[in-house]
N, C-alpha and C positions, 0 to 999 in steps of 0.2 A: 261149505256153501250154506246160505242162510237167508232168510227172507228178512228184510228190512226197509225202512224210509230212507230213500237217497240221501245223503249229505251233501253239502254244497262242494266239498273237493273231490267228490265221486266222479268217474267219468263214465257216460252213458253212451251206450253204442246200440243205435237201432238197424235190425234188419228184417225187411219185409215187416211183419206184424207183431214182433218181439222186440223187447227193449232189455239191455243187460245193463247191468251197473255193477261197477267195479271201484273197489276202494283204490286208493291210490297206491299201497303197498302191491295187490294183485295185479293193479295196473303196469307198474313197473315190471314186475315178472313178466308179463306177458309180451311188453315190448320186447325185452333182453332175449326172448327166446320163440320171436318168430311169430307171435300170436296165441290164439286159444282157438280150439276147435272143437264143436259139440256134435255128438253124432246119437243117433239111437240104433241100438245094436239088439237084436232079437236073434239069437242062436242055440234056443233050447235051454240051456241052464245058466244064461246070461242075458237078461232082457234089460232093456232102460236105457236112460242117458248116458254118456260118458263125455269127460271133459278132458282134454290132453292139451298139454303145452304144445307150440309149433315145434320143437327141437324132437319132440318124440311122435308126434303124429307122422311123420313124413318118414320114419325108419323103416320101411318095407312092411306094409300091412299084406300088401299082395292083392288086395281087392281093388285098388284104385290106380289109377296114375299119378301118384305124389312121388 
């Protein structure tokens, strides 16, 4: 993940007050895997944002109804 200026072939996804920009290669992987899920984790030793592909995010986390 990196900060960069959007390019012409990038895909922009806007949700609430955030805009996510994905290059075409990342967008293709996200499409094939069922999407990208971003969450904030704070469980003591692990704190910060996590990014998971769709096929991994619903694999039995136990905290949600996925």
